[in-house]
N, C-alpha and C positions, 0 to 999 in steps of 0.2 A: 843133261847138260846144266851148270850154275843158273843160267839164266831163266832157266824151264822151270827149277825149283824155287826161284825168289818167284817167279811169277804164280808157281803153286801155293807158295804158301800166302801169297798176296789175296787169293781168291780163297783160300781154308779161313781167313783171318776174315774176309765178309760173310762168310758161309754162318763162321759159330758166333759171330756176331749178331746175327737175326736169326736166330734159331728158334728164340724164341716164337718167335711172328708165324714160324715153319712159311718163311715166304719163298725159300732157297728150296724145291721141288725136288724129290731123289729123281735119278738118273733115267734116262730111256729105256733103258735094261734093264729096269731093276724088277728083281724078283718081286710076284702075285705078295707073299709074303710081308716082304720093306712098305711095299704099298698100303698095305693094310696095315700096319703100326704106325705108318706114316697122318694114312687117313684119322686112325686115332689117336692121334697125339695134336693130329691141329682142329676137330673137333672139342678135344680136352680145352686146348690151348686157346677157343674161341669162346668157348661156353665161359671158360672163367676171364675174360676180358667183357665179358656181356653181361656177367652178373655182378661187375662194378659200375660198368656203363649205365646203368639205369640207374640205379642208386644214386650214383652224381645225378643223372638228369631229372629226380627226384629232391634232390638236393638243393639244386637253381631254382628249382618251384618253391618248396618250400623258403628258402631266404629270400626270394623276392624282394622283401623288403630292407634287407641286410647289402648296403652296396657291395661292402667288404666282402665279405662271405660269400654271395653270388658270382663274384668276379674271379675269386675262388674258387670254385666248384667249373664256371666253367673255364677256369684253362685246365685244370687235371680231367675235367669229360672231355676237352679235346685232346686233350695227349689220349686218353682211353679210347677214343672216340677215333682217333686215325691210325694205330693198333687194330681194331673191329675192321674197320675201312679195307688197310692193306690187307691183312688179313683174306680177308672176303675175296679179293681183287685176283690176291695170286693163288686163290681157289679155282676161280673161272679162268683165271689166266693159264693154267699152270703146263697144259699141253705148249704153247705157244715160249713159257719159259723154259724149259725144258728142253724146247728145239733149242732158243737162243744158246743157252749155258752150256747145251753139248756141243755146238756150232765152233763157240768161244773155246771150251776145252780143250775140240781136236784142233785148232786153228795154231791156238800154243805148244801143243805136241810136235808140231809142224813145222816151225819156225826154225831158222838157220842163225848162223849167227850173228849178220850184219841186219838182219829184222830182230833180233832179239832186244838190240840195244836200243832200238825206237820204244819198241812197248813198254822196255826197263825203265827209258825216261818217263815215261808217264806214270810210272812207280813212285822211282824216284822223287816226282818234283809233290805228289800229292799224298802220298801216304804216313808221313807226321800227319799233315791234317786229317785224314781219316783216323789216323790213332789217337790223336788229342779230342777229335770229339766222342769215340768210345769211350774214354777212359773219363769225360768229363759227365757223359748221360748216368753211364753205371753208375757214379761216385753221386747224382743226382739222386738214383736209386735208392742208393744205400742211406744218403742222409735221409731219406722220408722213413728211412725203416729205424732211423736211429732217435729223430726227432720224440717219438711217443715214450720209448726210454728214457728221455734225460727232462722232460717238459710234464706239463700237468694235460695232455694231448691225450687221447685212449688212442687214437687210430692214425695212422699216415694220414688220411682224409677223410673229412667232415661227409660222408655216405648216408644218407638214410634208407633204413631199409625197414621192410614192412612185417617185422616181428620184433621181439623184445631183444637186446642185448646186455642185458643184466647178468645171465650164467657167465662165469668162469670161463668155463668150456668155450659157451659161443665168441667174448673177447678171442680168446686164444685163434679161434680158426677164422675169425674176421680177419686179423690183424697179419695172420702166413698167407691168408687170402689176394690182402692189399699188400705186401712185400711182394708177392708172385707178378701182382699186374704193374708193380711200380719197374720194373724188370720187362715184364711187356711190355710198356710201353717206353723204354730206353733202346729198345732192340726195334721197334715200332719206328721212331725217328731215325735208326741206323738204317731203315729201308731206305731211305733218299740215298744215302752212300753208296749201296746195291744198286740203286738207279744210276746213278753216276759212273759207277765202276762201268757198269756196260756202256754209255753213252763214251767215257773214256776210252772203252777199247774198239769202237766206231770209230772215234776220231786215230788212231794210230792205226788201224786199217786204211782208212784215207788217206794220210801220213805217208804210207808206202806204197799207195797207189800212186801218189801224187811224185814221189820219190821215182819211181820205177819210169814214169811217164815223161822225168824231165834227161834220163837220161837213155833213153831206149836208143838200140843202136838199125834196128832195119824197119820196113812198111809192114813185115808180118807181127814183128813184134808188137807197135803200136797197135794194130787191130786185136792183136790179142787183150792189150792192155784197155781198150774200147769197151771191148767183152766185158773184161774184171770191172772196168769202172760202171758199166751199166748194172749189173749181178751186185756190186756193191749200194748200189744207189736204190736197188730192188728192196735189197737185206735192210739198210737204215730205214727204207719203210715200214718193213716189218716190223723194227724196233719201236720205231715213233708210236704206229698202231700199238703195240704189247704193252709199251710204258704208259701210254694214254692216259689209263685210269690210276696210278702212282702219282704223274704227276697233279691231274685232278685233287689228289689227297694234301700232294705239297703245298699247291695253294690255297688249299680250302682250312683243313683241319690245321696243319702244321702254323700256317701265318695265324688264323686266330689263337693258337696254342700261345702264340708269339705276341699278339698283340695284349692277351687278358694277364699273360704272364708280368709282362714291362708295365699292369697298373698294381699291381701286387708290389713293387717297390717307392709306389706314394700314399698307400691308403695305407690306413693303423692294423700294424702287422706288427709281431713281434721280429726281432733285427734273423735269426735263422728261419723264419718262413720267407723272410724278404732275400737270404741268401741262396736258398733250395728254388725259389723261383729266379733270382736273375740268373740262375748257371741254369736253370731250364732253359730259361729265355732266350739263352747268349746258343745253347748246343744247337735247341730248334733252330735260330736264327742263321747258324754255321752249318747244318746239315741242307738248310735251303740255299743257301750260299753255291756248297758242294756242286748239288743241282745244275745253278743257273750258270755256275763258270762252264759246266761238262758242256751245259748247252751249247754256249756263246762259243764253248771250243769247235763243237763241230759245227757250227755256223760257219766260223772264221776258216775251218780244214777243208771245208765243199768248196768254198771259193779257192784256195789255195792249190787246188786240183787244177783249175786254171791256171794261176798265176805260174806254177811249175814247169805248163807246157808252152806257155808263153817265152818261158826262160830257157827250154832248151834249143839245141842245136838245129833249128828249126830253118836256120839259111842254106842249110849246106846238101837236105835234103832235097828228096823228089817231091813231085805236086801234089801228087797221092796222098804222102805223107803229112803235107800241110793241111790236103781238103783236111781229113783226120786230126789236126790239131785245131782246125778251126770247131770241130764239130763239138771236141772236149770244151774249148772255152766255153763255146754259145751254153754246153749245156751244164758249166761250172756256174753260170750265173742266176741259175735258180737254187736260190737257199735252201739249205736242209735244217729245216727247225724239230724240238719234239717239243711238244705243245698236247695241251687235253683236248680240244677239240677246235673247231674254228669260231667259234664268238671267244674263247678266252682266250690274249695273247700268247704268242711262244714263250716257256721259257726262256732267259736271258738277264743280262747282269741289269740291264737297262731296266726289267720288270720287276729283280729285287729291289731296285734300286727304290723305285715306287713304289714297294711296298715296307720299304724301310722306311721311307718319308713319310707314308700313312702314320707308321708305326711313331715314329718323330710327331709327328702335329700331335696324334690323339694324347702322348706322352706330356706334350707341353701344355695340351689342353687340359689335361688330368689335374696337372701341378696348380695351373691358374683356377680352378676350379678348387682345390684343394687347399694347397697350401695359403696361395696367396689370400682370400678370407679369414685363415688360422692366423696368418701374420697381423695382419689387421682388428682381430679380435683382442689376439694377445695385446697389440698396442695400443686399442682403445682399454682393454683393461688397468693399462699400466697410468694411461694419464688419468684413468678414473681414480686411481687410487693414489696417483700421485697428487690429483684435487683434493681427494679428502684427507691426503696429511697436513697439505698444503693451510688446510681452512682448519684444520685440528689443531695445528701450528700459531696459527692467529685467533683462533678462541684462546688458547693458553697464555699469550701473549697480553692481550688485552687484560684476564683475568691478574695476570701477577703482575701489569703496569698502576705504579701508583703514583698518583700526578705531588710531584714536590710544595708545590703550593696550597692545598690542602693542611 
């Protein structure tokens, strides 16, 4: 069917966009050779990111007395750290991810034309945003590769290595390695879009269940829908437990990268560096926004099941059907949230706005501490210069003045 092909294209696009992190596991029925190749590539990419993560940490320590270089290293360190952490989380949750993705692909393959329209609505609504973020992130990775070629910088990032970099061969190796990790970081941030895709698929399933409850015909159909709703809630709990570590990484590393990328806009950095971090910060922010939007949609869709049950033709149904509807409405009052643990607040647009406001407050404070003193210093220098010029002019005038009575 055309609809299923469209959904399959969406799945493949998401899979290929995060391939360098290897967070998309092989199929459950993959052969042993395919699994071994996947494990080998995973370790290769993981060690590659780790080999830049540690030198960037050393760069933070070495540049601790230089705020501009230190914050830049922290921003890059956060991006590489997000890639490392998400790859590690995908490794330890591989079996769960395989099950979730397998169920998702199987469910999509068995959809009828009416259900396809509901799923395609989510694809059409959010695909443009997903593609835009993907293009921006990989464009940012390419910009980090180009900067050493057009400026006096030796490498895409100023990492500190425990060996000499004077050899031309070593310079080429380090440049190629940092270039690879730049693309890995882009794929690491796009894991947020993969997380959002799984949550949106869950939203679509809740919407399909809500529409079926609204249009039920018999009491037996309603009982089957109650069972389906309960199974869907259990599936949502499984999705939440599987994605909890990814949500934790969104809240920590990605948000940290956003904050320190924003700082680069007000410190003394070349315009090319500021443009890089501006695009990276915006892309990371949009990735976090996509996750928050998906979690907010799931939260609302959980309540929508009860709303659709109330809007059904329950008046003309028998007493048993009305009792079943009451149970559905009561169960739908319990929110379905996506969260990392019981301490951190659930992922939502409200939480995203709080993080954004914190970043804006930090941005404003940084401006107050950097630009305002700079402006005051410049104004003081200008006033001093004007006073010197004025005093010099008065002195010259006094020397040139001739008393006519003399």
